[in-house]
C-alpha atoms as one frame of an Amber mdcrd trajectory, in Angstrom:
protein
  49.352  15.684 -23.003  47.513  14.902 -26.233  47.556  11.576 -28.035  48.373
  11.267 -31.706  44.717  10.803 -32.612  43.772  14.052 -30.854  42.261  12.445
 -27.753  43.121  13.466 -24.224  46.134  11.589 -22.939  47.992  11.662 -19.648
  47.862  14.586 -17.244  51.405  15.588 -16.260  50.579  17.455 -13.049  50.826
  21.095 -11.969  49.433  23.571  -9.467  47.072  22.001  -6.913  43.960  23.552
  -5.380  41.254  22.091  -3.115  37.589  22.878  -2.513  34.299  21.113  -1.706
  31.219  20.641  -3.866  27.886  19.094  -2.919  25.691  16.848  -5.029  22.949
  18.954  -6.628  25.216  21.799  -7.734  24.288  23.256 -11.142  26.619  23.164
 -14.142  27.077  26.933 -14.180  27.851  27.043 -10.453  30.391  24.241 -10.835
  32.236  26.015 -13.687  32.318  29.326 -11.787  33.480  27.691  -8.550  36.263
  25.712 -10.262  37.552  28.629 -12.285  37.396  31.114  -9.403  39.317  28.663
  -7.239  42.050  28.585  -9.877  42.034  32.410 -10.326  40.889  32.304 -13.920
  37.901  33.457 -15.945  35.141  30.938 -16.552  34.384  32.188 -20.076  35.258
  29.854 -22.919  36.118  26.885 -20.714  35.273  23.237 -21.348  35.196  20.578
 -18.617  36.055  16.900 -18.963  35.984  14.211 -16.295  37.107  10.617 -15.916
  35.319   7.677 -14.330  36.444   5.664 -11.331  36.355   2.521 -13.435  38.404
   3.798 -16.387  40.753   6.714 -15.711  41.835   6.777 -19.368  38.367   7.714
 -20.627  37.424  11.415 -20.533  33.800  12.453 -20.802  32.775  15.972 -21.646
  30.526  17.847 -19.216  28.056  20.071 -21.046  25.061  20.617 -18.780  23.305
  19.573 -15.578  22.929  15.992 -16.883  26.701  15.811 -17.204  27.116  16.945
 -13.592  24.634  14.308 -12.417  26.424  11.590 -14.384  29.772  12.683 -12.912
  28.434  12.113  -9.401  26.830   8.833 -10.395  29.900   7.352 -12.100  32.350
   8.315  -9.343  32.116   7.371  -5.700  34.884   9.178  -3.787  37.222  10.532
  -6.425  36.987  12.181  -9.827  39.548  13.782 -12.164  38.176  16.879 -13.898
  40.129  18.631 -16.688  39.654  22.240 -17.788  40.401  23.078 -21.445  40.843
  26.496 -23.059  41.785  26.814 -26.714  43.339  30.256 -26.500  45.796  29.411
 -23.718  48.950  27.382 -23.831  49.119  24.065 -22.137  49.926  25.338 -18.656
  49.013  22.520 -16.319  47.089  23.343 -13.196  45.479  21.095 -10.656  42.487
  21.602  -8.356  41.365  19.073  -5.769  37.618  19.044  -5.247  35.464  17.151
  -2.775  32.010  16.116  -3.994  29.236  14.105  -2.353  30.640  15.515   0.811
  34.264  14.425   0.193  35.490  13.806  -3.378  38.858  14.872  -4.817  39.474
  16.030  -8.399  42.200  17.563 -10.571  41.936  20.115 -13.325  44.361  20.945
 -16.131  44.384  22.655 -19.522  44.174  20.288 -22.482  43.254  20.531 -26.130
  39.683  20.397 -27.354  38.335  16.870 -27.710  34.685  16.223 -28.539  33.708
  13.076 -26.652  30.110  12.234 -25.673  29.100   9.008 -23.988  25.538   8.487
 -22.804  25.215   6.007 -19.951  22.116   4.167 -18.950  21.952   4.827 -15.218
  20.465   1.696 -13.756  21.940  -0.663 -16.338  25.442   0.661 -15.571  26.604
  -0.208 -19.080  30.245   0.890 -19.149  31.977   0.418 -22.460  35.667  -0.246
 -22.857  35.759   1.677 -26.167  34.319   5.227 -25.979  31.873   6.570 -28.479
  33.035   9.394 -30.735  29.633  10.828 -31.587  29.677  14.627 -31.639  27.087
  17.256 -30.852  24.671  18.084 -28.093  22.415  15.455 -26.541  19.120  15.308
 -28.415  16.245  17.161 -26.828  12.989  15.580 -25.664  10.033  16.525 -23.533
  10.829  17.380 -19.926   8.426  14.840 -18.445   9.654  12.026 -20.657  13.320
  12.746 -19.922  12.721  12.934 -16.168  10.793   9.664 -15.995  13.254   7.837
 -18.215  16.304   8.962 -16.286  14.703   7.709 -13.089  13.899   4.303 -14.536
  17.199   3.923 -16.353  15.813   4.399 -19.860  16.102   7.195 -22.403  13.559
   8.477 -24.951  13.979   7.390 -28.564  17.006   8.872 -30.295  19.313   7.438
 -32.949  22.415   8.865 -31.287  21.440   7.680 -27.788  20.921   4.185 -29.167
  24.431   4.182 -30.615  25.823   5.302 -27.278  24.254   2.314 -25.545  25.818
  -0.171 -27.981  28.893   1.517 -29.419  30.221  -1.284 -31.595  33.260  -3.525
 -31.979  35.305  -4.142 -28.846  32.689  -2.985 -26.351  32.973  -4.924 -23.085
  30.165  -5.847 -20.664  30.481  -7.154 -17.129  28.125 -10.079 -17.696  25.652
 -11.563 -20.150  22.692  -9.910 -18.428  24.035  -6.402 -19.034  24.864  -7.343
 -22.615  21.344  -8.567 -23.313  19.838  -5.533 -21.640  21.942  -3.252 -23.844
  20.860  -5.074 -26.995  17.187  -4.902 -25.997  17.365  -1.171 -25.275  19.399
  -0.544 -28.432  16.803  -2.292 -30.591  13.859  -0.585 -28.898  15.430   2.865
 -29.157  16.320   2.357 -32.813  12.936   0.782 -33.606  13.849  -2.602 -35.029
  13.416  -6.217 -33.939  16.188  -8.792 -33.720  16.470 -12.520 -33.187  19.186
 -14.831 -31.876  20.901 -17.285 -34.208  23.191 -18.387 -31.379  22.381 -17.771
 -27.748  24.637 -19.394 -25.164  26.640 -18.112 -22.227  29.786 -18.122 -24.379
  28.714 -17.079 -27.878  25.983 -14.799 -29.242  24.942 -14.109 -32.838  22.038
 -11.729 -33.539  20.421 -10.535 -36.785  17.545  -8.245 -37.725  14.251 -10.044
 -38.400  13.623  -8.071 -41.607  14.567 -10.177 -44.630  17.656  -8.859 -46.360
  18.609  -6.443 -43.578  22.409  -6.472 -43.058  22.324  -5.609 -39.318  24.297
  -8.218 -37.431  25.999  -8.513 -34.047  28.449 -11.117 -32.787  29.721 -11.318
 -29.191  31.816 -13.796 -27.252  32.674 -14.490 -23.613  36.228 -13.675 -22.542
  37.750 -16.986 -21.540  36.097 -18.505 -18.492  35.069 -15.126 -17.080  31.609
 -13.541 -17.239  32.863 -10.667 -19.418  31.161 -10.354 -22.799  32.962  -8.555
 -25.661  31.372  -7.416 -28.934  33.404  -9.035 -31.707  31.679  -7.642 -34.785
  28.748  -5.276 -35.242  27.324  -4.165 -38.580  25.104  -1.244 -37.603  23.345
  -0.774 -40.933  19.691  -1.388 -41.738  17.783  -1.820 -44.960  14.128  -1.263
 -44.066  11.218  -0.139 -46.181   8.738   2.465 -45.007   6.241  -0.338 -44.392
   8.769  -2.153 -42.184   9.198   0.968 -40.071   5.419   1.461 -39.907   4.820
  -2.110 -38.766   7.416  -1.937 -35.982   6.252  -2.902 -32.517   8.661  -3.749
 -29.686   8.554  -7.494 -29.056  10.128  -7.933 -25.648   9.493 -10.943 -23.463
   8.500 -10.596 -19.840  11.917 -11.861 -18.718  13.678  -9.272 -20.857  11.354
  -6.549 -19.597  12.177  -7.690 -16.087  15.864  -7.149 -16.852  15.138  -3.571
 -17.891  13.137  -2.759 -14.757  15.118  -4.961 -12.328  17.084  -2.098 -10.747
  13.933  -0.015 -10.414  12.042  -2.818  -8.678  15.036  -3.519  -6.415  14.841
   0.045  -5.084  11.027   0.124  -4.974   9.657  -3.416  -4.425   6.061  -2.119
  -4.557   6.482  -0.302  -7.857   3.045  -0.542  -9.467   2.405  -2.270 -12.819
   0.602   0.832 -14.084   3.746   2.854 -13.340   5.787   0.369 -15.375   3.378
   0.832 -18.279   3.631   4.621 -18.008   7.432   4.675 -17.869   7.793   2.284
 -20.794   5.399   4.307 -22.942   7.245   7.545 -22.177  10.556   5.913 -23.085
   9.572   3.985 -26.230   6.253   5.593 -27.216   4.628   2.160 -27.114   1.826
   1.284 -24.660   1.763  -1.806 -22.445  -1.272  -3.545 -21.022  -1.688  -3.890
 -17.277  -1.049  -7.637 -17.434   2.214  -7.016 -19.280   3.261  -4.534 -16.604
   2.353  -7.012 -13.878   4.341  -9.836 -15.506   7.292  -7.474 -15.914   7.283
  -6.720 -12.203   7.059 -10.393 -11.241   9.924 -11.381 -13.539  12.033  -8.507
 -12.194  11.428  -9.785  -8.666  12.551 -13.247  -9.737  15.734 -11.818 -11.229
  16.444  -9.976  -7.962  15.791 -12.751  -5.444  15.705 -15.798  -7.704  12.632
 -17.983  -8.235  10.077 -17.509  -5.477  10.365 -21.135  -4.431  14.111 -20.661
  -3.870  13.950 -17.423  -1.867  13.635 -19.532   1.283  17.231 -20.649   0.708
  18.312 -17.136   1.737  16.453 -17.131   5.060  19.416 -18.540   7.065  21.763
 -16.031   5.431  19.423 -13.119   6.199  19.060 -14.199   9.831  22.815 -14.469
  10.235  23.356 -11.084   8.595  20.827  -9.419  10.918  22.536 -10.952  13.947
  25.962  -9.799  12.741  24.856  -6.266  11.803  22.513  -5.372  14.688  23.860
  -6.288  18.153  21.638  -8.404  20.441  19.277  -9.273  17.600  17.296 -12.499
  17.797  16.609 -13.994  14.361  15.751 -17.699  14.253  13.961 -19.976  11.838
  12.674 -23.537  11.902  11.866 -26.199   9.357  10.009 -29.468   9.188  11.659
 -32.877   9.132  11.628 -32.953   5.317  13.480 -29.615   5.078  10.517 -27.327
   4.369  10.380 -23.846   5.838   8.099 -23.614   8.830   8.642 -20.525  11.028
  10.691 -17.323  11.231  11.118 -15.024  14.241  12.904 -11.639  14.136  13.432
  -9.102  16.928  16.047  -6.393  16.371  18.476  -5.734  19.197  17.743  -2.002
  19.227  14.005  -2.689  19.596  14.602  -5.115  22.458  16.868  -2.653  24.268
  14.435   0.229  23.791  11.449  -1.750  25.045  13.218  -2.944  28.181  14.672
   0.518  28.878  11.701   2.857  28.521   8.453   1.370  27.194   5.448   0.636
  29.356   5.281  -3.086  30.278   2.377  -3.945  27.998   2.490  -5.783  24.660
  -0.174  -6.091  21.972  -0.236  -9.326  19.993  -1.975  -9.739  16.662  -1.686
 -11.516  13.324  -2.459 -10.680   9.705  -2.590 -12.693   6.510   0.198 -12.548
   3.952  -0.837 -12.307   0.303   2.504 -13.333  -1.207   3.255 -16.436  -3.260
   3.073 -18.859  -0.305   0.638 -16.858   1.818   0.887 -17.677   5.543   0.494
 -15.291   8.489   2.587 -12.572  10.075   2.498 -12.582  13.897   3.526  -9.361
  15.625   4.255  -7.962  19.075   4.178  -4.159  19.425   4.210  -1.605  22.225
   3.751   2.133  22.805   6.632   4.576  23.135   6.624   7.649  25.417   4.644
   9.659  22.847   1.964   6.964  22.516   3.244   5.956  19.077   3.792   2.549
  17.522   6.945   0.766  18.695   7.519  -2.567  16.857   9.226  -5.223  18.977
   9.098  -8.521  17.075   7.431 -10.314  14.192   7.190 -13.864  12.923   6.225
 -15.490   9.631   4.374 -18.781  10.062   2.038 -21.013   8.098  -1.135 -20.233
  10.063  -2.479 -19.079  13.429  -2.446 -22.475  15.090  -1.392 -23.356  18.621
   2.030 -24.680  17.615   2.966 -21.456  15.764   1.655 -19.237  18.563   3.562
 -21.262  21.180   6.790 -20.960  19.171   6.291 -17.210  18.759   5.450 -16.588
  22.417   8.369 -18.766  23.547  10.817 -16.570  21.595   9.028 -13.434  22.800
   9.335 -14.576  26.406  13.086 -14.987  25.931  13.643 -11.403  24.748  11.534
  -9.746  27.491  13.497 -11.801  30.044  12.188 -11.485  33.610  10.169  -8.313
  32.988   6.545  -8.704  34.057   4.540  -7.863  30.936   0.801  -7.574  30.314
  -0.144  -9.256  27.019  -3.232  -7.942  25.182  -4.685 -10.384  22.637  -7.709
 -10.802  20.381  -8.860 -14.056  22.076  -7.498 -16.413  19.423  -7.813 -19.881
  21.068  -4.278 -20.985  20.212  -2.843 -17.642  21.334  -4.766 -17.670  24.630
  -3.422 -21.127  25.405   0.174 -20.109  24.564  -0.021 -16.901  26.644  -1.430
 -18.797  29.601   1.409 -21.329  29.521   4.287 -18.860  29.069   3.141 -15.555
  30.637   0.507 -16.706  33.097  -3.275 -16.461  33.262  -3.286 -13.211  35.278
  -1.220 -11.332  32.622  -3.592 -12.269  29.811  -5.684  -9.221  28.821  -8.340
  -9.293  26.117  -9.182  -6.702  23.504 -12.546  -5.159  24.416 -13.597  -4.760
  20.784 -13.600  -8.512  20.148 -15.490  -9.190  23.376 -17.977  -6.446  22.535
 -18.646  -7.969  19.112 -19.511 -11.290  20.726 -21.698  -9.455  23.239 -23.502
  -7.696  20.392 -24.142 -10.983  18.567 -25.499 -12.532  21.749 -27.838  -9.536
  22.285 -29.077  -9.802  18.694 -29.738 -13.516  19.192 -31.932 -12.667  22.167
 -34.093 -10.460  19.983 -32.674  -7.141  21.188 -32.334  -4.383  18.595 -32.740
  -0.650  18.149 -32.369   1.640  21.159 -32.365  -1.152  23.780 -29.393  -2.750
  22.047 -27.564   0.597  21.848 -28.169   1.074  25.560 -26.821  -2.414  26.306
 -23.663  -1.755  24.253 -23.189   1.579  26.027 -23.445  -0.108  29.437 -20.992
  -2.799  28.314 -18.439  -0.085  27.448 -18.983   1.514  30.865 -18.385  -1.845
  32.540 -15.128  -2.291  30.603 -13.790   1.177  31.513 -14.974   1.100  35.161
 -11.969   1.743  37.383 -13.231   0.199  40.623 -15.617  -2.482  41.826 -18.290
   0.009  42.889 -18.679   1.498  39.404 -18.468  -1.994  37.904 -21.362  -3.090
  40.121 -23.434   0.024  39.305 -23.273  -0.489  35.552 -23.735  -4.248  35.837
 -26.901  -3.661  37.887 -28.226  -1.310  35.199 -27.511  -3.939  32.574 -29.329
  -6.528  34.711 -32.373  -4.261  34.781 -32.263  -4.091  31.004 -31.691  -7.821
  30.462 -30.712 -10.412  33.101 -29.364 -12.680  30.362 -26.898 -10.014  29.166
 -25.749  -9.399  32.726 -25.160 -13.120  33.200 -23.223 -13.242  29.881 -20.867
 -10.526  31.162 -20.177 -12.405  34.388 -19.529 -15.685  32.574 -17.160 -14.327
  29.899 -14.070 -13.476  31.903 -14.440  -9.834  33.000 -11.156 -10.269  34.890
  -9.444 -10.213  31.446 -11.128  -7.190  29.829 -12.563  -4.927  32.552 -10.314
  -2.377  34.252 -12.008  -2.965  37.588 -11.345  -6.723  37.590  -7.938  -6.905
  35.838  -5.185  -7.412  38.475  -2.463  -5.374  36.703  -2.167  -1.871  35.278
  -3.299  -1.655  31.638  -2.604   2.070  31.159  -6.204   2.394  29.956  -5.336
   0.480  26.769  -8.318  -1.789  26.222  -8.015  -2.254  22.458  -5.414  -3.727
  20.107  -5.633  -0.751  17.750  -1.868  -0.281  17.847  -1.427  -3.847  16.556
  -3.839  -3.062  13.713  -1.661  -0.046  12.962   1.315  -2.386  12.613  -0.627
  -4.527  10.146  -1.397  -1.442   8.079   2.210  -0.262   8.416   3.497  -3.436
   6.691   0.632  -3.556   4.179   2.886  -3.060   1.144   5.252  -5.792   2.339
   2.609  -8.461   2.766   2.485  -9.333  -0.940   6.274  -9.780  -1.297   8.327
 -12.942  -0.987   9.943 -13.673   2.370  13.354 -12.135   1.557  11.877  -8.936
   0.162   9.622  -8.804   3.227  12.602  -9.043   5.583  14.591  -6.427   3.660
  11.589  -4.112   3.462  10.886  -4.476   7.190  14.477  -3.525   7.980  14.101
  -0.409   5.834  10.815   0.866   7.263  11.877   0.064  10.835  15.130   1.969
  10.388  13.248   4.970   9.005  10.703   4.927  11.842  13.228   4.621  14.663
  15.417   7.356  13.224  12.443   9.682  12.644  11.135   9.237  16.190  14.629
   9.747  17.596  14.951  13.060  15.725  11.467  14.147  16.821  12.299  13.463
  20.476  15.162  15.935  20.230  12.681  18.622  19.171  10.285  18.241  22.136
  12.044  21.095  23.962  10.783  23.114  25.772   8.025  20.560  26.447   9.130
  17.576  28.565   6.460  15.380  26.906   5.511  14.570  23.331   2.813  16.281
  21.314   0.368  13.403  21.654   0.643  13.466  25.442   0.415  17.256  25.495
  -2.771  16.994  23.433  -4.302  14.597  25.995  -3.467  17.024  28.818  -5.124
  19.891  26.944  -8.228  17.774  26.375  -8.431  17.149  30.131  -8.090  20.899
  30.719 -11.029  21.553  28.391 -13.156  19.025  30.276 -12.210  20.649  33.599
 -13.737  23.992  32.679 -16.444  24.873  35.199 -15.016  22.657  37.951 -14.379
  24.203  41.374 -11.362  23.449  43.528 -10.932  23.789  47.293  -7.529  23.003
  48.883  -7.333  21.098  52.146  -3.507  21.149  52.231  -0.753  22.308  49.858
  -0.943  18.962  48.005  -4.544  17.839  48.651  -7.731  19.205  47.072 -11.460
  18.679  46.810 -12.641  19.107  43.204 -16.362  19.544  42.521 -17.738  18.883
  39.046 -20.578  20.716  37.344 -23.072  18.109  38.648 -21.802  18.727  42.235
 -19.924  15.470  42.567 -16.793  15.806  44.684 -13.484  14.022  44.078 -10.417
  13.902  46.315  -7.095  14.703  44.616  -3.593  14.248  46.051  -0.613  15.529
  44.105   1.900  13.403  46.046   1.549  10.560  45.418  -0.512  10.763  42.218
  -4.051  10.056  43.352  -7.605  10.872  42.308 -10.666   9.180  43.714 -11.887
   8.469  40.168  -8.740   6.283  39.761  -8.304   7.428  36.151  -5.037   9.254
  36.922  -3.466   6.229  38.593  -4.549   3.935  35.786  -3.500   6.042  32.784
  -0.536   7.938  34.196  -1.744  11.281  32.770  -3.606  13.762  35.031  -7.370
  13.320  34.705  -9.781  16.255  34.481 -10.103  16.418  38.280  -6.337  16.345
  38.806  -5.852  19.003  36.110  -8.232  21.359  37.961  -6.411  20.727  41.243
  -3.010  21.378  39.627  -4.284  24.694  38.272  -4.981  25.752  41.848  -1.465
  24.861  42.990   2.066  25.990  42.173   3.048  22.676  40.581   4.094  22.241
  36.938   1.547  19.943  35.313   4.212  18.216  33.192   6.095  17.166  36.314
   3.017  15.246  37.456   2.932  13.030  34.349   4.108   9.437  34.734   7.841
   9.075  33.890   6.962   6.613  31.094   5.582   9.596  29.101   8.471  11.995
  29.623  11.277  12.894  27.229  13.816  10.989  29.326  11.997   7.727  28.607
  11.691   8.550  24.912  15.425   9.169  24.657  16.112   5.881  26.446  13.820
   4.030  24.029  15.565   5.413  20.948  19.038   5.702  22.419  20.244   2.584
  20.577  20.054   3.269  16.856  19.510   0.551  14.295  22.800  -0.267  12.608
  22.769  -0.441   8.790  22.448  -3.933   7.337  24.696  -4.472   4.281  23.042
  -6.414   1.472  25.603  -5.905  -1.292  27.093  -9.375  -0.931  23.831 -11.303
  -0.716  24.441 -14.601  -2.525  22.211 -16.155  -5.101  19.382 -18.249  -3.751
  20.774 -21.247  -5.634  23.992 -21.093  -3.569  22.342 -21.380  -0.138  21.934
 -24.890   1.274  21.144 -24.723   5.013  21.136 -27.711   7.306  18.223 -28.867
   9.402  18.544 -29.929  13.032  15.973 -30.776  15.700  15.598 -29.389  19.225
  13.037 -29.617  22.010  11.426 -26.932  24.083   8.068 -25.853  25.403   5.599
 -26.850  28.032   4.446 -30.001  26.300   7.665 -31.227  24.628   6.820 -29.763
  21.231   9.361 -30.874  18.618  10.563 -27.969  16.498  13.447 -27.906  14.042
  15.857 -25.027  13.730  18.905 -23.998  11.724  22.555 -24.880  11.927  25.616
 -23.038  10.667  26.726 -25.922   8.447  25.139 -26.051   4.991  24.202 -29.470
   3.659  20.592 -29.387   2.481  18.403 -26.801   0.745  15.593 -25.133   2.705
  12.461 -25.730   0.660   9.294 -23.586   0.546   6.409 -24.426   2.901   3.747
 -26.887   1.905   0.840 -24.575   1.120  -1.912 -24.672  -1.437  -2.673 -21.349
  -3.035  -6.420 -20.815  -3.546  -7.796 -19.848  -6.921  -8.353 -16.222  -7.871
  -6.680 -12.980  -6.945  -5.736 -12.659  -3.260  -8.172 -10.575  -1.242  -6.607
  -7.352   0.018  -9.647  -5.719   1.614  -9.890  -6.585   5.294 -13.129  -7.836
   6.869 -14.726  -4.849   8.549 -15.803  -4.876  12.165 -19.516  -4.492  12.861
 -18.651  -1.423  14.944 -16.572   0.180  12.207 -17.987   3.404  10.845 -19.504
   2.790   7.425 -20.494   5.303   4.779 -24.230   5.865   4.451 -25.622   5.085
   0.977 -28.292   7.380  -0.448 -30.698   6.527  -3.245 -30.274   8.481  -6.482
 -34.057   8.494  -7.111 -35.780   9.171  -3.788 -32.638  10.457  -2.003 -33.439
   8.356   1.072 -30.644   6.593   3.003 -30.143   2.848   3.282 -30.486   1.739
  -0.372 -29.548   2.666  -3.947 -31.571   3.267  -7.087 -31.445  -0.382  -8.204
 -33.210  -1.530  -5.001 -35.452   1.524  -4.564 -39.097   0.634  -3.941 -40.487
   4.149  -3.920 -42.875   5.018  -6.782 -41.366   7.034  -9.575 -42.321  10.724
  -9.495 -45.103  11.657 -11.922
């Protein structure tokens, strides 16, 4: 039916049809599919659709942008009307499912030209539709694409009017109202000022003297709704006024514009903000302006940085409720300041206990956010030798108290499982591991021990080739699989330098040498996987604590799901690609070896230097002990398997097989809803005190009753920009510098001492 003013009215019903459409369908395909479903020609048809918020408003669909907006403005249901001027009003109905499952109705109505342009991320929905006619104004493809993604539109008089339509327009809250006014002024190239600016009444005028533009808005009762009371959309500007125009938008207002963008991409770069703003408004921003915009947007999302700690109890409770068996605890000091946070997702705990090798790698990295601190982590390897995050903690520093608290919570989630803990020899960490996991389970990272060994050798005047030989022998000592090889290489080191040999004996070889360590280390002598975790969370380390927790949930969910899908594609191989690559490398090393069987499962393998090794296929055994230690057939075992009828994949340790990988990722990470996250000013957690630990350490923790606000930690931020470049190891490969004058390595042209060529 048609209203008296010619607008679309109420649909009276008719023939019903049903079909399915997917997001991404083109405008032409949609028209053809709808019309063919209703047994009618698609020529000369016009499509209108309603929004889920206001069924009485009908928006015309003209092109692909209209299709995209239809999907955006409707969640599960949309009414679509088909109009044809030449036909009578014969009502028909077609039910359509979009986004997978969305229902819609179509009917013939009279022609009505209605065009409303919505700002995507602002979600500015007006209660009074715009009546502007004509096609959307054209702009460059790059500019339109960028602006649609960020929620802005390139400059256009008509688009500006669509954002702020005039009298009677209703906004959900004052923030959306102010954002609309800012965008309206920027798009129409004028500057305004507030005469009245309160939560209940707003009065705005143009800054140009004598200009009649004026806007008045008022809150609706005690609600947050803001309604435009009066808007005079006329300007009286001279050519010089237009020439002098420059957008004057404060950082807080810019943060409002980019808030939705930053919420979806917390690490959105300031230079990207500058680029998007220039494409939208043809006005450049400096880098500092872009940086301040991002920081203000983050404050609008999570509240002031100092108050984000109020949400820590809520986030912990939400993680526990959403992900079964999750352990998320926090602690505070006696004066209510945040102290420690520990998080271990239930799916990660279940996967580690079900299929991961019993070895954990502990490390810490610095946080560069507003209150700095450290992030402690515990990670493991999955069946494909990939990173498997188990737990993390945010603490003030790497002191003994924080390490003890972290290891105490870690001990609780691994339960009674005997676990080898590999550390970087931090004094506080070593003490905590010894007290909670035992001295014999404490393994050290060889790289850190080797660096100390190298410094000691340098202090004894050793350099050049002798030092390289000493470092090579140290590596051999670390990887020696039995006492005999350990003694051989230690004797060689003694011949090179008795002092270095004594240093090795006095610096705990039972913690870093395979031959002396009492448990199986799976040939993992380094904490490289823990360094990979630190790099994995690199973009999160500069965020506030709430954004860090939300970001960690996101990247962990993506990783676990990706590895789960990859495990399903291992067929026909029973092992992952990384393990298969290791087996192939062993096969390459075994070329030229000879094999002589002594029984169906026992072999003598001779290497190219005529050394013989005994290999038994059942149980897994090689006299070099590398197979037993690593769990993957060594080069001698590979040559023996080639001379037998056994499948080489069946002789890989079960921890590397697809069955273990499926057990690890069997429990998926449940989605964590964040839509109802309260404001940081509403959270007031209580502080209580408990006791635990080996030396009666007093730690405070949270309670479910809210009485007092959780305050930020007591830290002092150093001057200057936070350092993001890590301190390189002395064994890390470094790029060789060549001189631009003499082309010799080791120096540049500014320090070159060679004579200039004549």
